[in-house]
C-alpha positions in Angstrom: 267.4 108.3 155.0 265.7 105.9 152.5 262.0 105.1 153.0 261.1 101.7 154.4 260.7 98.9 151.8 263.3 100.2 149.3 266.1 97.6 149.0 268.1 95.9 146.3 265.5 93.2 145.7 262.7 95.7 145.0 265.0 97.8 142.8 266.0 94.6 140.9 262.3 93.7 140.3 261.7 97.2 138.9 264.8 97.0 136.8 263.8 93.6 135.3 260.3 95.0 134.6 261.7 98.0 132.7 264.1 95.8 130.7 261.2 93.5 129.8 259.4 96.5 128.3 262.5 97.5 126.4 263.1 100.7 128.6 266.6 101.6 129.8 266.6 101.3 133.7 267.8 104.8 134.7 267.5 106.1 138.2 264.4 108.2 137.4 262.7 105.4 135.5 263.2 102.9 138.4 261.9 105.5 140.8 258.8 106.0 138.7 258.4 102.2 138.4 258.4 102.1 142.3 255.7 104.7 142.4 257.9 107.8 142.9 259.1 106.4 146.2 262.6 105.9 147.5 265.8 107.9 147.6 267.7 108.4 144.4 271.0 107.7 146.2 269.7 104.3 147.4 268.4 103.5 144.0 271.7 104.4 142.3 273.6 102.3 144.8 271.4 99.3 144.2 271.6 99.7 140.4 275.4 99.9 140.6 275.6 96.7 142.7 273.3 94.9 140.2 275.4 96.1 137.3 278.5 94.8 138.9 276.9 91.4 139.6 275.4 91.0 136.1 278.1 89.5 133.8 278.3 91.0 130.4 277.3 88.5 127.7 279.9 88.1 125.0 278.8 89.1 121.6 278.9 86.6 118.7 282.0 88.3 117.3 283.8 88.0 120.7 282.8 84.3 121.0 283.9 83.7 117.5 287.3 85.5 118.2 287.7 83.3 121.3 287.1 80.1 119.4 289.5 81.1 116.6 292.1 82.1 119.2 291.7 78.7 121.0 292.0 76.9 117.7 295.2 78.7 116.6 296.7 78.3 120.1 295.9 74.6 120.0 297.6 74.2 116.6 300.7 76.1 117.7 300.9 74.0 120.9 300.6 70.8 118.9 303.3 72.0 116.4 305.6 72.9 119.3 305.0 69.6 121.0 305.7 67.6 117.9 308.9 69.6 117.3 310.0 69.1 120.9 309.4 65.4 120.6 311.5 65.1 117.4 314.4 67.1 119.1 314.0 65.0 122.3 314.2 61.8 120.4 317.3 62.9 118.4 318.9 64.1 121.7 318.1 60.8 123.4 319.6 58.8 120.5 322.7 61.0 120.5 323.1 60.6 124.3 322.7 56.9 124.1 325.3 56.6 121.3 327.6 58.9 123.2 327.3 56.8 126.4 328.0 53.7 124.4 331.0 55.3 122.7 332.3 56.5 126.1 331.9 53.0 127.6 333.7 51.4 124.8 336.4 54.1 125.0 336.9 53.4 128.7 337.2 49.7 128.0 339.7 50.3 125.3 341.8 52.4 127.7 341.7 49.7 130.4 342.8 47.1 127.9 345.6 49.2 126.6 347.2 50.1 129.9 349.3 46.9 129.9 350.7 47.7 126.5 351.1 51.5 126.9 354.9 51.4 126.1 354.3 49.5 122.8 351.3 51.6 121.8 352.4 55.3 122.2 351.6 56.1 118.7 348.2 54.4 119.0 347.5 56.4 122.1 348.2 59.6 120.3 345.8 58.6 117.6 343.1 57.8 120.2 343.7 61.2 121.7 343.3 62.9 118.4 340.1 60.8 117.7 338.7 62.0 121.1 339.3 65.6 120.1 337.5 65.1 116.8 334.6 63.4 118.7 334.3 66.5 121.0 334.3 68.8 118.0 331.6 66.7 116.4 329.6 66.8 119.6 329.9 70.6 119.7 328.9 70.8 116.0 325.8 68.7 116.7 324.8 70.9 119.6 325.1 73.9 117.4 323.0 72.3 114.6 320.3 71.4 117.2 320.2 75.0 118.4 320.0 76.2 114.8 317.2 73.7 114.1 315.2 75.1 117.1 315.6 78.7 115.8 314.5 77.7 112.3 311.4 76.0 113.7 310.5 79.2 115.7 311.1 81.2 112.5 308.7 78.9 110.6 306.0 79.4 113.2 306.4 83.2 113.1 306.2 83.2 109.3 303.1 81.0 109.4 301.4 83.4 111.8 302.3 86.4 109.6 300.9 84.5 106.6 297.6 83.9 108.5 297.5 87.6 109.4 298.0 88.6 105.8 295.3 86.2 104.6 292.9 87.8 107.1 293.8 91.3 105.8 293.3 90.1 102.2 289.9 88.7 103.1 288.9 92.0 104.7 290.1 94.0 101.7 288.2 91.7 99.3 285.0 92.2 101.4 285.5 95.9 101.3 286.1 95.7 97.5 282.8 93.7 97.1 280.9 96.3 99.2 282.4 99.2 97.2 281.6 97.5 93.9 278.0 96.9 95.0 277.7 100.5 96.1 279.3 101.7 92.8 276.9 99.6 90.7 273.9 100.9 92.7 275.1 104.5 92.2 275.6 103.9 88.5 272.1 102.4 88.1 270.6 105.4 90.1 272.6 107.9 88.0 271.6 106.1 84.8 267.9 106.2 85.8 268.2 109.8 86.7 269.9 110.7 83.4 267.3 108.8 81.5 264.5 110.7 83.3 266.2 114.0 82.8 266.8 113.2 79.2 263.1 112.3 78.6 262.0 115.4 80.5 264.3 117.5 78.4 263.1 116.0 75.1 259.5 116.5 76.2 260.2 120.1 77.0 262.0 120.6 73.7 259.1 119.1 71.8 256.7 121.4 73.7 258.9 124.4 72.8 259.0 123.3 69.2 255.3 122.9 69.1 254.8 126.3 70.6 257.3 127.8 68.1 255.3 126.3 65.2 252.1 127.7 66.7 253.7 131.1 67.1 255.0 130.9 63.5 251.5 130.1 62.2 250.0 132.8 64.3 252.6 135.3 63.0 251.7 134.4 59.4 248.1 134.8 60.1 248.7 138.1 61.9 250.9 139.3 59.0 248.1 138.5 56.6 245.7 140.4 58.7 248.0 143.2 59.7 246.3 145.6 57.3 243.0 145.3 59.1 244.2 144.4 62.6 246.6 147.2 63.4 244.9 147.9 66.6 245.6 144.3 67.8 249.3 144.6 66.8 250.5 145.7 70.2 248.6 142.9 71.9 250.2 140.4 69.6 253.6 141.9 70.3 253.0 141.5 74.0 252.1 137.9 73.6 255.3 137.3 71.5 257.4 138.9 74.2 255.9 136.5 76.8 256.5 133.5 74.6 260.1 134.7 74.1 260.6 134.9 77.9 259.1 131.5 78.2 261.5 130.2 75.6 264.4 131.8 77.4 263.3 130.2 80.7 263.1 126.8 78.9 266.6 127.3 77.5 268.0 128.2 81.0 266.4 125.1 82.4 268.0 123.0 79.6 271.4 124.5 80.6 270.8 123.6 84.2 270.0 120.0 83.3 273.2 119.8 81.2 275.2 121.1 84.2 273.6 118.5 86.5 274.4 115.8 83.9 278.1 116.9 83.9 278.2 116.8 87.7 276.8 113.3 87.7 279.4 112.2 85.2 282.2 113.6 87.4 280.8 111.7 90.4 280.8 108.5 88.4 284.4 109.1 87.5 285.3 109.6 91.1 283.6 106.3 92.1 285.7 104.6 89.3 288.9 106.0 90.9 287.9 104.7 94.3 287.3 101.2 92.8 290.8 101.3 91.1 292.4 102.2 94.5 290.7 99.3 96.2 291.9 96.9 93.4 295.5 98.2 93.9 295.3 97.5 97.7 294.1 94.0 97.1 296.9 93.4 94.5 299.5 94.7 97.0 298.1 92.5 99.8 298.3 89.4 97.5 301.9 90.3 96.7 302.8 90.5 100.4 301.1 87.1 100.9 303.2 85.6 98.1 306.5 86.9 99.5 305.6 85.5 103.0 304.9 82.1 101.5 308.2 82.2 99.7 310.0 83.1 103.0 308.2 80.1 104.7 309.4 77.8 101.9 313.0 79.1 102.2 312.9 78.5 106.0 311.6 75.0 105.5 314.4 74.3 103.0 317.0 75.6 105.6 315.4 73.2 108.2 315.8 70.3 105.8 319.4 71.2 105.1 320.0 71.3 108.9 318.5 67.7 109.2 320.8 66.5 106.4 323.8 68.1 108.1 322.9 66.4 111.4 322.7 63.0 109.5 326.1 63.6 108.0 327.6 64.3 111.5 326.0 61.1 112.7 327.7 59.2 109.8 331.0 60.8 110.7 330.5 59.7 114.4 329.9 56.1 113.3 333.0 56.2 111.1 335.1 57.4 114.1 333.7 54.6 116.2 334.6 52.1 113.6 338.1 53.6 113.3 338.6 53.4 117.1 337.5 49.7 117.2 339.9 49.0 114.4 342.7 50.7 116.2 341.9 48.7 119.4 342.0 45.4 117.4 345.3 46.4 115.8 346.8 47.3 119.1 345.7 44.0 120.6 347.3 42.1 117.7 350.5 44.0 118.1 350.6 43.4 121.8 350.1 39.7 121.2 352.8 39.6 118.5 355.2 41.4 120.8 354.7 39.0 123.8 357.6 36.3 124.1 356.6 32.8 123.1 356.2 30.1 125.7 359.2 27.9 126.3 358.9 24.3 125.3 
């Protein structure tokens, strides 16, 4: 059973105090903040409830992603609405023209009922014209459906282009970072090589100076060899030590040369990484170009569909004109066939 006074409000105060000091509010830390009182089970339950009640703040990246997503969705909705409005207007105009044509056709059939025996051929022509009109209507519906599909394809291609542009931007940023790292590595290796070279030159100069000194000493010792035979062994020992020191210096020079070759190999590897990044950026730009070409082709198909719809509308107008002309001709023939009034 928990001790008296330990509740969620007290735990929340202790948790806020720990967060204010920059300390993670664990169960043990909260219990210490409370003066080593309270049950760990009760403290854990209260902390869990507080965690579930505290909303997680969105990071700047998530907020930015949400804003970009809202902007893209708004643009897509606007594009869809504008496309729907254009299609709706075209459909309304077509329905109005079709209603007008059907009304005129019904009027023509009513007027031609009285002269059906004299206008059998004209009736056959009207029937044929009605079939052509139905075919035209079907073709127009097909083109409208194709127009909607092309619009959807354009939207999909534009989204793919945006995705590719984001990928290219990411690759370019990586390339900039890699280039900066490569330049920094080259500067460091250049500085290291210069330092090693100066150190090596100084060591060579010191060795040469020591060699000259040894040669001078050897000449002197050779001149005095007749009277300094007892010191000959000591001089030979000194010469052996100098020879060992020279050998050590030569080995160190070889190690420096090996380190220099390793540094050159590392620089060559960094150049290879940079070339790979450049190839990736080039490939991404090529994909972006192909996507833009696909979008242009889709827009051209959409323009051709609009032109085809306009041609179908012109054919429909011509059919209406032909029907009116047939009606007028049938009326004239009926009038001419009627018997004249008797005087």
